[in-house]
N, C-alpha and C positions, 0 to 999 in steps of 0.2 A: 641292501634293498630297502630296508625300512627308512633309511635316511632320505632316499629319493622320494618316497611317499610322503614323508613329513614335510619336505620342502615344497612339494606340489600343493599340499593342503594349506600351507601358510600363505602362498602367493595366490590362492584361489579367489573366490568372490568376496572375501572379507576385506576389501580395501577401506582404509580409514581416510576420510576427506575432511577438509577444513570448511569454513563457512562459505568460501568462494568456489568450492568444488574441486580444489586442487588435491591430488593424492599426496598423503603424507608418508614419509619414510623415516626410519631410525636415523638420528643425527641431524635432521632438519632444524632450522630455526623458525620460530613462529612468533606472532605478535598477538597479544590479548586484545579483543575487540569490544569488551565491555568491562565495567568495574566488577570485581569479584570480592565479596566479603569472605574473610577467613576466620573460622571459628577460633576464639581465644586470642585474637589479635585486635588491637585498637584501630589499626589501619587496614585498608583494603588494597588489592592489587589493581592498579589504575589502568585505564585504557592506554594502549600503546606500549605496555611493558613487553620487552623482548625476552624471549626464552630460547636459549641455545641448546643444541644437542639433546633433543627429545628422544625418548624411547617409547615405542608403541607397545601397548599391552592389550590383549584381546579377551582376557578372562576376568576383568575387574568391573563387571556391571556396565554402566554407561560412561564411566571415566576411562578413556582409552589412551591417555598420554601420561607417562611418568616423566617428571622433570625436576630440576632444581631451579628455584627462582631466587635471585640475589635479594637478600634481606628477609626472605620468608622461609627458605629451606626446601626440602624435598616435598613434593605433593603430586597429586593426580589432577589432571584437567580433562574436561570434555572437549572433543574436537569441535563442538558447536560454538565454542567461545574463542577460538583462535583462527588466525589466517596465516598462511605460509609466507615467509619473507623471501622474496625471489632475488 
């Protein structure tokens, strides 16, 4: 019984949307819409960088996407700086 309650809570009103208003899901591919500076790195993540196989996290403050970016490694992103690749 607790499993059904937990599933209903996850799919509830806490949808995560990209900059265009598309609902994001685990495993989606997204594209970065603005340059992002990375602490401790001389280069930044450029506009148009594609990120595949994202994981959504809901308990990490305002960063709600967990992903791995080629050349940068694992990091968290805000949904306000990405758009879904359809």
